[in-house]
PDB file of N, H, CA, C and O in Angstrom:
ATOM      1  N   MET A   1     -13.787  23.380  -4.568  1.00  0.00           N
ATOM      2  CA  MET A   1     -14.322  23.444  -3.273  1.00  0.00           C
ATOM      3  C   MET A   1     -15.675  23.370  -2.751  1.00  0.00           C
ATOM      4  O   MET A   1     -16.648  23.969  -3.210  1.00  0.00           O
ATOM      5  N   GLN A   2     -15.654  22.513  -1.660  1.00  0.00           N
ATOM      6  H   GLN A   2     -14.864  22.026  -1.287  1.00  0.00           H
ATOM      7  CA  GLN A   2     -16.988  22.610  -1.444  1.00  0.00           C
ATOM      8  C   GLN A   2     -18.112  23.393  -0.440  1.00  0.00           C
ATOM      9  O   GLN A   2     -17.705  23.518   0.716  1.00  0.00           O
ATOM     10  N   SER A   3     -19.502  23.954  -0.716  1.00  0.00           N
ATOM     11  H   SER A   3     -19.833  23.853  -1.654  1.00  0.00           H
ATOM     12  CA  SER A   3     -20.048  24.811  -0.399  1.00  0.00           C
ATOM     13  C   SER A   3     -20.335  24.071   1.476  1.00  0.00           C
ATOM     14  O   SER A   3     -20.127  23.043   2.119  1.00  0.00           O
ATOM     15  N   THR A   4     -20.817  25.189   1.606  1.00  0.00           N
ATOM     16  H   THR A   4     -20.986  26.025   1.083  1.00  0.00           H
ATOM     17  CA  THR A   4     -20.973  24.664   3.520  1.00  0.00           C
ATOM     18  C   THR A   4     -21.920  23.593   3.542  1.00  0.00           C
ATOM     19  O   THR A   4     -21.709  22.710   4.373  1.00  0.00           O
ATOM     20  N   GLY A   5     -23.127  23.466   2.647  1.00  0.00           N
ATOM     21  H   GLY A   5     -23.299  24.183   1.972  1.00  0.00           H
ATOM     22  CA  GLY A   5     -23.951  22.610   2.857  1.00  0.00           C
ATOM     23  C   GLY A   5     -23.726  21.398   2.473  1.00  0.00           C
ATOM     24  O   GLY A   5     -24.408  20.411   2.754  1.00  0.00           O
ATOM     25  N   GLU A   6     -22.675  21.444   1.761  1.00  0.00           N
ATOM     26  H   GLU A   6     -22.121  22.245   1.533  1.00  0.00           H
ATOM     27  CA  GLU A   6     -21.895  19.724   1.436  1.00  0.00           C
ATOM     28  C   GLU A   6     -20.737  19.204   2.315  1.00  0.00           C
ATOM     29  O   GLU A   6     -20.373  18.066   2.610  1.00  0.00           O
ATOM     30  N   ALA A   7     -20.135  20.855   2.736  1.00  0.00           N
ATOM     31  H   ALA A   7     -20.431  21.780   2.496  1.00  0.00           H
ATOM     32  CA  ALA A   7     -19.240  20.160   3.751  1.00  0.00           C
ATOM     33  C   ALA A   7     -19.693  19.635   5.330  1.00  0.00           C
ATOM     34  O   ALA A   7     -19.081  18.968   6.164  1.00  0.00           O
ATOM     35  N   GLY A   8     -21.246  20.344   5.336  1.00  0.00           N
ATOM     36  H   GLY A   8     -21.744  20.886   4.659  1.00  0.00           H
ATOM     37  CA  GLY A   8     -22.140  19.840   6.502  1.00  0.00           C
ATOM     38  C   GLY A   8     -22.376  18.602   6.273  1.00  0.00           C
ATOM     39  O   GLY A   8     -21.925  17.873   7.157  1.00  0.00           O
ATOM     40  N   ARG A   9     -22.900  18.080   5.448  1.00  0.00           N
ATOM     41  H   ARG A   9     -23.267  18.672   4.730  1.00  0.00           H
ATOM     42  CA  ARG A   9     -23.229  16.284   4.914  1.00  0.00           C
ATOM     43  C   ARG A   9     -21.853  15.795   4.720  1.00  0.00           C
ATOM     44  O   ARG A   9     -21.807  14.654   5.179  1.00  0.00           O
ATOM     45  N   ALA A  10     -20.905  16.093   4.324  1.00  0.00           N
ATOM     46  H   ALA A  10     -20.943  17.021   3.951  1.00  0.00           H
ATOM     47  CA  ALA A  10     -20.046  15.410   4.871  1.00  0.00           C
ATOM     48  C   ALA A  10     -19.553  15.044   6.068  1.00  0.00           C
ATOM     49  O   ALA A  10     -19.238  13.901   6.401  1.00  0.00           O
ATOM     50  N   ILE A  11     -19.480  16.200   6.824  1.00  0.00           N
ATOM     51  H   ILE A  11     -19.736  17.128   6.554  1.00  0.00           H
ATOM     52  CA  ILE A  11     -19.197  15.763   8.464  1.00  0.00           C
ATOM     53  C   ILE A  11     -20.486  14.795   8.988  1.00  0.00           C
ATOM     54  O   ILE A  11     -20.223  13.922   9.815  1.00  0.00           O
ATOM     55  N   LEU A  12     -21.785  14.937   8.538  1.00  0.00           N
ATOM     56  H   LEU A  12     -21.998  15.646   7.865  1.00  0.00           H
ATOM     57  CA  LEU A  12     -22.533  14.456   9.276  1.00  0.00           C
ATOM     58  C   LEU A  12     -22.730  13.187   8.806  1.00  0.00           C
ATOM     59  O   LEU A  12     -23.483  12.492   9.489  1.00  0.00           O
ATOM     60  N   ALA A  13     -22.161  12.598   7.625  1.00  0.00           N
ATOM     61  H   ALA A  13     -21.550  13.163   7.071  1.00  0.00           H
ATOM     62  CA  ALA A  13     -21.799  11.080   6.909  1.00  0.00           C
ATOM     63  C   ALA A  13     -20.477  10.591   7.459  1.00  0.00           C
ATOM     64  O   ALA A  13     -20.289   9.374   7.440  1.00  0.00           O
ATOM     65  N   THR A  14     -19.460  11.449   7.986  1.00  0.00           N
ATOM     66  H   THR A  14     -19.613  12.437   8.001  1.00  0.00           H
ATOM     67  CA  THR A  14     -18.520  10.545   8.368  1.00  0.00           C
ATOM     68  C   THR A  14     -19.059  10.323  10.278  1.00  0.00           C
ATOM     69  O   THR A  14     -18.449   9.559  11.026  1.00  0.00           O
ATOM     70  N   GLU A  15     -19.951  10.943  10.608  1.00  0.00           N
ATOM     71  H   GLU A  15     -20.446  11.564  10.000  1.00  0.00           H
ATOM     72  CA  GLU A  15     -20.258  10.921  12.360  1.00  0.00           C
ATOM     73  C   GLU A  15     -21.165   9.826  12.067  1.00  0.00           C
ATOM     74  O   GLU A  15     -20.945   8.845  12.777  1.00  0.00           O
ATOM     75  N   ALA A  16     -22.245   9.674  11.126  1.00  0.00           N
ATOM     76  H   ALA A  16     -22.423  10.471  10.549  1.00  0.00           H
ATOM     77  CA  ALA A  16     -22.657   8.706  11.031  1.00  0.00           C
ATOM     78  C   ALA A  16     -22.691   7.017  10.561  1.00  0.00           C
ATOM     79  O   ALA A  16     -23.597   6.188  10.481  1.00  0.00           O
ATOM     80  N   ALA A  17     -20.952   6.980  10.258  1.00  0.00           N
ATOM     81  H   ALA A  17     -20.215   7.654  10.323  1.00  0.00           H
ATOM     82  CA  ALA A  17     -20.511   6.321   9.729  1.00  0.00           C
ATOM     83  C   ALA A  17     -19.282   5.833  11.330  1.00  0.00           C
ATOM     84  O   ALA A  17     -18.711   4.778  11.606  1.00  0.00           O
ATOM     85  N   ASP A  18     -19.310   6.719  11.789  1.00  0.00           N
ATOM     86  H   ASP A  18     -19.774   7.576  11.564  1.00  0.00           H
ATOM     87  CA  ASP A  18     -18.277   6.567  12.706  1.00  0.00           C
ATOM     88  C   ASP A  18     -19.465   5.710  14.251  1.00  0.00           C
ATOM     89  O   ASP A  18     -19.118   4.915  15.124  1.00  0.00           O
ATOM     90  N   PHE A  19     -20.519   6.194  14.045  1.00  0.00           N
ATOM     91  H   PHE A  19     -20.800   6.840  13.335  1.00  0.00           H
ATOM     92  CA  PHE A  19     -21.509   5.723  15.165  1.00  0.00           C
ATOM     93  C   PHE A  19     -21.697   4.629  14.715  1.00  0.00           C
ATOM     94  O   PHE A  19     -21.567   3.825  15.638  1.00  0.00           O
ATOM     95  N   THR A  20     -22.015   3.970  13.490  1.00  0.00           N
ATOM     96  H   THR A  20     -22.121   4.623  12.740  1.00  0.00           H
ATOM     97  CA  THR A  20     -22.067   2.855  12.670  1.00  0.00           C
ATOM     98  C   THR A  20     -21.055   2.004  12.904  1.00  0.00           C
ATOM     99  O   THR A  20     -21.413   0.875  13.238  1.00  0.00           O
ATOM    100  N   ALA A  21     -20.092   2.167  12.843  1.00  0.00           N
ATOM    101  H   ALA A  21     -19.800   3.084  12.571  1.00  0.00           H
ATOM    102  CA  ALA A  21     -19.100   1.219  13.075  1.00  0.00           C
ATOM    103  C   ALA A  21     -18.925   0.970  14.563  1.00  0.00           C
ATOM    104  O   ALA A  21     -18.563  -0.144  14.940  1.00  0.00           O
ATOM    105  N   GLU A  22     -19.149   1.890  15.377  1.00  0.00           N
ATOM    106  H   GLU A  22     -19.443   2.795  15.071  1.00  0.00           H
ATOM    107  CA  GLU A  22     -19.175   1.498  17.251  1.00  0.00           C
ATOM    108  C   GLU A  22     -19.806   0.635  17.062  1.00  0.00           C
ATOM    109  O   GLU A  22     -19.240  -0.430  16.816  1.00  0.00           O
ATOM    110  N   LEU A  23     -22.001   0.719  17.101  1.00  0.00           N
ATOM    111  H   LEU A  23     -22.461   1.585  17.300  1.00  0.00           H
ATOM    112  CA  LEU A  23     -22.166  -0.251  17.213  1.00  0.00           C
ATOM    113  C   LEU A  23     -22.283  -1.535  16.352  1.00  0.00           C
ATOM    114  O   LEU A  23     -23.075  -2.429  16.648  1.00  0.00           O
ATOM    115  N   LEU A  24     -21.613  -1.579  15.471  1.00  0.00           N
ATOM    116  H   LEU A  24     -20.969  -0.852  15.230  1.00  0.00           H
ATOM    117  CA  LEU A  24     -21.082  -3.206  15.026  1.00  0.00           C
ATOM    118  C   LEU A  24     -19.657  -3.603  15.263  1.00  0.00           C
ATOM    119  O   LEU A  24     -18.975  -4.530  14.829  1.00  0.00           O
ATOM    120  N   ALA A  25     -19.439  -2.694  16.020  1.00  0.00           N
ATOM    121  H   ALA A  25     -19.994  -1.941  16.373  1.00  0.00           H
ATOM    122  CA  ALA A  25     -18.224  -3.218  17.095  1.00  0.00           C
ATOM    123  C   ALA A  25     -18.603  -4.090  18.285  1.00  0.00           C
ATOM    124  O   ALA A  25     -18.263  -5.236  18.578  1.00  0.00           O
ATOM    125  N   ASP A  26     -19.404  -3.215  18.882  1.00  0.00           N
ATOM    126  H   ASP A  26     -19.679  -2.284  18.644  1.00  0.00           H
ATOM    127  CA  ASP A  26     -20.307  -3.649  20.150  1.00  0.00           C
ATOM    128  C   ASP A  26     -20.830  -4.802  19.742  1.00  0.00           C
ATOM    129  O   ASP A  26     -20.262  -5.761  20.263  1.00  0.00           O
ATOM    130  N   LEU A  27     -21.782  -5.112  18.935  1.00  0.00           N
ATOM    131  H   LEU A  27     -22.244  -4.332  18.511  1.00  0.00           H
ATOM    132  CA  LEU A  27     -22.317  -6.482  18.503  1.00  0.00           C
ATOM    133  C   LEU A  27     -21.102  -7.354  18.315  1.00  0.00           C
ATOM    134  O   LEU A  27     -21.007  -8.251  19.153  1.00  0.00           O
ATOM    135  N   ALA A  28     -20.230  -7.298  17.481  1.00  0.00           N
ATOM    136  H   ALA A  28     -20.307  -6.570  16.800  1.00  0.00           H
ATOM    137  CA  ALA A  28     -18.907  -8.381  17.338  1.00  0.00           C
ATOM    138  C   ALA A  28     -18.585  -8.796  18.213  1.00  0.00           C
ATOM    139  O   ALA A  28     -18.323  -9.998  18.185  1.00  0.00           O
ATOM    140  N   GLU A  29     -18.424  -8.076  19.440  1.00  0.00           N
ATOM    141  H   GLU A  29     -18.636  -7.100  19.463  1.00  0.00           H
ATOM    142  CA  GLU A  29     -18.025  -8.338  20.534  1.00  0.00           C
ATOM    143  C   GLU A  29     -18.933  -9.275  21.266  1.00  0.00           C
ATOM    144  O   GLU A  29     -18.501 -10.325  21.742  1.00  0.00           O
ATOM    145  N   ILE A  30     -20.470  -8.828  21.385  1.00  0.00           N
ATOM    146  H   ILE A  30     -20.821  -7.975  20.999  1.00  0.00           H
ATOM    147  CA  ILE A  30     -21.306  -9.820  21.470  1.00  0.00           C
ATOM    148  C   ILE A  30     -21.428 -10.778  20.966  1.00  0.00           C
ATOM    149  O   ILE A  30     -21.352 -11.741  21.729  1.00  0.00           O
ATOM    150  N   ALA A  31     -21.632 -11.043  19.746  1.00  0.00           N
ATOM    151  H   ALA A  31     -21.694 -10.261  19.126  1.00  0.00           H
ATOM    152  CA  ALA A  31     -21.395 -12.173  19.088  1.00  0.00           C
ATOM    153  C   ALA A  31     -20.081 -13.329  19.524  1.00  0.00           C
ATOM    154  O   ALA A  31     -20.209 -14.550  19.608  1.00  0.00           O
ATOM    155  N   GLN A  32     -18.959 -12.610  19.735  1.00  0.00           N
ATOM    156  H   GLN A  32     -18.855 -11.617  19.667  1.00  0.00           H
ATOM    157  CA  GLN A  32     -17.528 -13.307  20.047  1.00  0.00           C
ATOM    158  C   GLN A  32     -17.849 -13.920  21.111  1.00  0.00           C
ATOM    159  O   GLN A  32     -17.692 -15.141  21.126  1.00  0.00           O
ATOM    160  N   THR A  33     -18.438 -13.174  22.405  1.00  0.00           N
ATOM    161  H   THR A  33     -18.566 -12.182  22.393  1.00  0.00           H
ATOM    162  CA  THR A  33     -18.868 -13.722  23.834  1.00  0.00           C
ATOM    163  C   THR A  33     -19.678 -14.889  23.604  1.00  0.00           C
ATOM    164  O   THR A  33     -19.310 -16.025  23.902  1.00  0.00           O
ATOM    165  N   ALA A  34     -20.503 -14.675  23.207  1.00  0.00           N
ATOM    166  H   ALA A  34     -20.801 -13.752  22.965  1.00  0.00           H
ATOM    167  CA  ALA A  34     -21.421 -15.672  23.120  1.00  0.00           C
ATOM    168  C   ALA A  34     -20.935 -17.245  22.297  1.00  0.00           C
ATOM    169  O   ALA A  34     -21.473 -18.346  22.418  1.00  0.00           O
ATOM    170  N   GLY A  35     -19.905 -16.910  21.573  1.00  0.00           N
ATOM    171  H   GLY A  35     -19.468 -16.016  21.475  1.00  0.00           H
ATOM    172  CA  GLY A  35     -19.375 -18.376  21.254  1.00  0.00           C
ATOM    173  C   GLY A  35     -19.715 -17.899  19.689  1.00  0.00           C
ATOM    174  O   GLY A  35     -20.270 -18.904  19.246  1.00  0.00           O
ATOM    175  N   LEU A  36     -19.688 -16.981  18.680  1.00  0.00           N
ATOM    176  H   LEU A  36     -19.236 -16.164  19.040  1.00  0.00           H
ATOM    177  CA  LEU A  36     -19.880 -17.084  17.234  1.00  0.00           C
ATOM    178  C   LEU A  36     -18.846 -16.538  16.607  1.00  0.00           C
ATOM    179  O   LEU A  36     -18.960 -15.535  15.903  1.00  0.00           O
ATOM    180  N   PRO A  37     -18.190 -16.906  16.730  1.00  0.00           N
ATOM    181  CA  PRO A  37     -16.760 -16.608  15.740  1.00  0.00           C
ATOM    182  C   PRO A  37     -17.164 -16.054  14.437  1.00  0.00           C
ATOM    183  O   PRO A  37     -16.429 -15.186  13.964  1.00  0.00           O
ATOM    184  N   GLN A  38     -17.969 -16.330  13.930  1.00  0.00           N
ATOM    185  H   GLN A  38     -18.565 -17.034  14.314  1.00  0.00           H
ATOM    186  CA  GLN A  38     -18.180 -16.475  12.313  1.00  0.00           C
ATOM    187  C   GLN A  38     -19.001 -15.253  12.254  1.00  0.00           C
ATOM    188  O   GLN A  38     -18.891 -14.405  11.369  1.00  0.00           O
ATOM    189  N   SER A  39     -19.713 -15.209  13.099  1.00  0.00           N
ATOM    190  H   SER A  39     -19.803 -15.898  13.819  1.00  0.00           H
ATOM    191  CA  SER A  39     -21.089 -13.968  12.949  1.00  0.00           C
ATOM    192  C   SER A  39     -20.003 -12.723  13.540  1.00  0.00           C
ATOM    193  O   SER A  39     -19.976 -11.525  13.260  1.00  0.00           O
ATOM    194  N   ALA A  40     -19.466 -13.225  14.114  1.00  0.00           N
ATOM    195  H   ALA A  40     -19.488 -14.199  14.342  1.00  0.00           H
ATOM    196  CA  ALA A  40     -17.831 -11.915  14.413  1.00  0.00           C
ATOM    197  C   ALA A  40     -17.481 -11.410  13.521  1.00  0.00           C
ATOM    198  O   ALA A  40     -17.510 -10.227  13.180  1.00  0.00           O
ATOM    199  N   ALA A  41     -17.020 -12.520  12.945  1.00  0.00           N
ATOM    200  H   ALA A  41     -16.997 -13.481  13.222  1.00  0.00           H
ATOM    201  CA  ALA A  41     -15.731 -12.225  11.459  1.00  0.00           C
ATOM    202  C   ALA A  41     -17.135 -11.454  10.497  1.00  0.00           C
ATOM    203  O   ALA A  41     -16.895 -10.463   9.808  1.00  0.00           O
ATOM    204  N   VAL A  42     -17.953 -11.793  10.536  1.00  0.00           N
ATOM    205  H   VAL A  42     -18.148 -12.598  11.096  1.00  0.00           H
ATOM    206  CA  VAL A  42     -18.704 -11.119   9.460  1.00  0.00           C
ATOM    207  C   VAL A  42     -19.187  -9.877   9.592  1.00  0.00           C
ATOM    208  O   VAL A  42     -19.497  -9.213   8.603  1.00  0.00           O
ATOM    209  N   ILE A  43     -19.331  -9.325  11.113  1.00  0.00           N
ATOM    210  H   ILE A  43     -19.080  -9.865  11.917  1.00  0.00           H
ATOM    211  CA  ILE A  43     -19.295  -8.037  11.289  1.00  0.00           C
ATOM    212  C   ILE A  43     -18.759  -7.165  11.551  1.00  0.00           C
ATOM    213  O   ILE A  43     -19.038  -5.976  11.711  1.00  0.00           O
ATOM    214  N   ALA A  44     -17.148  -8.294  11.663  1.00  0.00           N
ATOM    215  H   ALA A  44     -16.922  -9.259  11.533  1.00  0.00           H
ATOM    216  CA  ALA A  44     -15.896  -7.462  11.730  1.00  0.00           C
ATOM    217  C   ALA A  44     -15.478  -6.915  10.174  1.00  0.00           C
ATOM    218  O   ALA A  44     -14.562  -6.104  10.032  1.00  0.00           O
ATOM    219  N   ALA A  45     -16.019  -7.288   9.370  1.00  0.00           N
ATOM    220  H   ALA A  45     -16.763  -7.947   9.485  1.00  0.00           H
ATOM    221  CA  ALA A  45     -16.290  -7.187   7.680  1.00  0.00           C
ATOM    222  C   ALA A  45     -17.000  -5.787   7.365  1.00  0.00           C
ATOM    223  O   ALA A  45     -16.904  -4.914   6.502  1.00  0.00           O
ATOM    224  N   ALA A  46     -17.648  -5.991   8.344  1.00  0.00           N
ATOM    225  H   ALA A  46     -17.726  -6.700   9.045  1.00  0.00           H
ATOM    226  CA  ALA A  46     -18.589  -5.684   8.038  1.00  0.00           C
ATOM    227  C   ALA A  46     -18.222  -3.452   8.203  1.00  0.00           C
ATOM    228  O   ALA A  46     -18.389  -2.463   7.490  1.00  0.00           O
ATOM    229  N   ILE A  47     -17.608  -3.808   9.781  1.00  0.00           N
ATOM    230  H   ILE A  47     -17.472  -4.612  10.361  1.00  0.00           H
ATOM    231  CA  ILE A  47     -17.275  -2.377  10.136  1.00  0.00           C
ATOM    232  C   ILE A  47     -16.514  -1.392   9.117  1.00  0.00           C
ATOM    233  O   ILE A  47     -16.500  -0.167   8.995  1.00  0.00           O
ATOM    234  N   HIS A  48     -15.605  -2.931   8.130  1.00  0.00           N
ATOM    235  H   HIS A  48     -15.616  -3.926   8.229  1.00  0.00           H
ATOM    236  CA  HIS A  48     -14.285  -2.393   7.627  1.00  0.00           C
ATOM    237  C   HIS A  48     -14.940  -1.309   6.538  1.00  0.00           C
ATOM    238  O   HIS A  48     -14.541  -0.181   6.245  1.00  0.00           O
ATOM    239  N   VAL A  49     -16.359  -2.236   5.930  1.00  0.00           N
ATOM    240  H   VAL A  49     -16.682  -3.152   6.168  1.00  0.00           H
ATOM    241  CA  VAL A  49     -16.955  -1.705   4.725  1.00  0.00           C
ATOM    242  C   VAL A  49     -17.073  -0.340   5.388  1.00  0.00           C
ATOM    243  O   VAL A  49     -16.293   0.536   5.015  1.00  0.00           O
ATOM    244  N   VAL A  50     -17.754  -0.137   6.105  1.00  0.00           N
ATOM    245  H   VAL A  50     -18.388  -0.849   6.407  1.00  0.00           H
ATOM    246  CA  VAL A  50     -18.377   1.274   7.257  1.00  0.00           C
ATOM    247  C   VAL A  50     -17.622   2.603   6.961  1.00  0.00           C
ATOM    248  O   VAL A  50     -18.036   3.690   6.560  1.00  0.00           O
ATOM    249  N   ARG A  51     -16.120   2.069   7.356  1.00  0.00           N
ATOM    250  H   ARG A  51     -15.783   1.186   7.682  1.00  0.00           H
ATOM    251  CA  ARG A  51     -14.993   3.045   7.626  1.00  0.00           C
ATOM    252  C   ARG A  51     -14.604   2.822   5.922  1.00  0.00           C
ATOM    253  O   ARG A  51     -14.523   3.950   5.435  1.00  0.00           O
ATOM    254  N   LEU A  52     -14.404   2.016   5.120  1.00  0.00           N
ATOM    255  H   LEU A  52     -14.469   1.100   5.516  1.00  0.00           H
ATOM    256  CA  LEU A  52     -13.714   2.798   3.683  1.00  0.00           C
ATOM    257  C   LEU A  52     -14.812   3.572   2.947  1.00  0.00           C
ATOM    258  O   LEU A  52     -14.400   4.363   2.099  1.00  0.00           O
ATOM    259  N   GLU A  53     -16.403   3.468   3.157  1.00  0.00           N
ATOM    260  H   GLU A  53     -16.738   2.825   3.846  1.00  0.00           H
ATOM    261  CA  GLU A  53     -17.021   3.963   2.494  1.00  0.00           C
ATOM    262  C   GLU A  53     -17.468   5.598   2.827  1.00  0.00           C
ATOM    263  O   GLU A  53     -17.948   6.507   2.150  1.00  0.00           O
ATOM    264  N   SER A  54     -16.923   5.403   4.620  1.00  0.00           N
ATOM    265  H   SER A  54     -16.533   4.664   5.169  1.00  0.00           H
ATOM    266  CA  SER A  54     -17.092   6.487   4.862  1.00  0.00           C
ATOM    267  C   SER A  54     -15.497   7.697   4.548  1.00  0.00           C
ATOM    268  O   SER A  54     -15.482   8.925   4.469  1.00  0.00           O
ATOM    269  N   THR A  55     -14.718   7.020   4.474  1.00  0.00           N
ATOM    270  H   THR A  55     -14.730   6.022   4.539  1.00  0.00           H
ATOM    271  CA  THR A  55     -13.274   7.872   3.720  1.00  0.00           C
ATOM    272  C   THR A  55     -13.487   8.038   2.066  1.00  0.00           C
ATOM    273  O   THR A  55     -13.418   9.055   1.377  1.00  0.00           O
ATOM    274  N   ALA A  56     -13.714   6.932   1.769  1.00  0.00           N
ATOM    275  H   ALA A  56     -13.770   6.106   2.329  1.00  0.00           H
ATOM    276  CA  ALA A  56     -14.653   7.331   0.096  1.00  0.00           C
ATOM    277  C   ALA A  56     -14.423   8.686  -0.382  1.00  0.00           C
ATOM    278  O   ALA A  56     -13.554   8.974  -1.205  1.00  0.00           O
ATOM    279  N   GLY A  57     -15.196   9.477   0.138  1.00  0.00           N
ATOM    280  H   GLY A  57     -15.902   9.243   0.806  1.00  0.00           H
ATOM    281  CA  GLY A  57     -15.685  10.711  -0.317  1.00  0.00           C
ATOM    282  C   GLY A  57     -16.791  11.424  -1.587  1.00  0.00           C
ATOM    283  O   GLY A  57     -17.535  10.729  -2.279  1.00  0.00           O
ATOM    284  N   ASP A  58     -16.719  12.450  -1.652  1.00  0.00           N
ATOM    285  H   ASP A  58     -16.115  13.014  -1.090  1.00  0.00           H
ATOM    286  CA  ASP A  58     -17.906  12.209  -2.523  1.00  0.00           C
ATOM    287  C   ASP A  58     -17.618  11.474  -4.352  1.00  0.00           C
ATOM    288  O   ASP A  58     -16.705  11.812  -5.107  1.00  0.00           O
ATOM    289  N   ARG A  59     -18.505  10.632  -4.588  1.00  0.00           N
ATOM    290  H   ARG A  59     -19.246  10.358  -3.975  1.00  0.00           H
ATOM    291  CA  ARG A  59     -17.425  10.192  -5.452  1.00  0.00           C
ATOM    292  C   ARG A  59     -17.728  10.577  -7.377  1.00  0.00           C
ATOM    293  O   ARG A  59     -17.342  10.171  -8.474  1.00  0.00           O
ATOM    294  N   ARG A  60     -18.800  11.761  -6.701  1.00  0.00           N
ATOM    295  H   ARG A  60     -19.113  12.090  -5.811  1.00  0.00           H
ATOM    296  CA  ARG A  60     -18.807  12.741  -7.641  1.00  0.00           C
ATOM    297  C   ARG A  60     -17.633  13.553  -8.423  1.00  0.00           C
ATOM    298  O   ARG A  60     -17.389  13.627  -9.627  1.00  0.00           O
ATOM    299  N   ASP A  61     -16.846  14.273  -7.020  1.00  0.00           N
ATOM    300  H   ASP A  61     -17.045  14.213  -6.042  1.00  0.00           H
ATOM    301  CA  ASP A  61     -15.796  15.213  -6.844  1.00  0.00           C
ATOM    302  C   ASP A  61     -14.088  14.135  -8.036  1.00  0.00           C
ATOM    303  O   ASP A  61     -12.998  14.553  -8.425  1.00  0.00           O
ATOM    304  N   ASN A  62     -14.694  12.921  -8.150  1.00  0.00           N
ATOM    305  H   ASN A  62     -15.580  12.581  -7.835  1.00  0.00           H
ATOM    306  CA  ASN A  62     -13.379  12.200  -8.757  1.00  0.00           C
ATOM    307  C   ASN A  62     -13.304  12.145 -10.289  1.00  0.00           C
ATOM    308  O   ASN A  62     -12.340  11.616 -10.842  1.00  0.00           O
TER     309      ASN A  62
END
């Protein structure tokens, strides 16, 4: 069971990851619009990694 502090940190980490993914999505859209499809693909991969990391949880619990 998580303490209140650990739960709060987990919530903040998830919020930060969501915000980062949103910023990267905007950047990918800009890159695509600018005619840089390879850059957009790299940014899309980064979004995927950010989302995976945010759902991975605390590895110390595993």
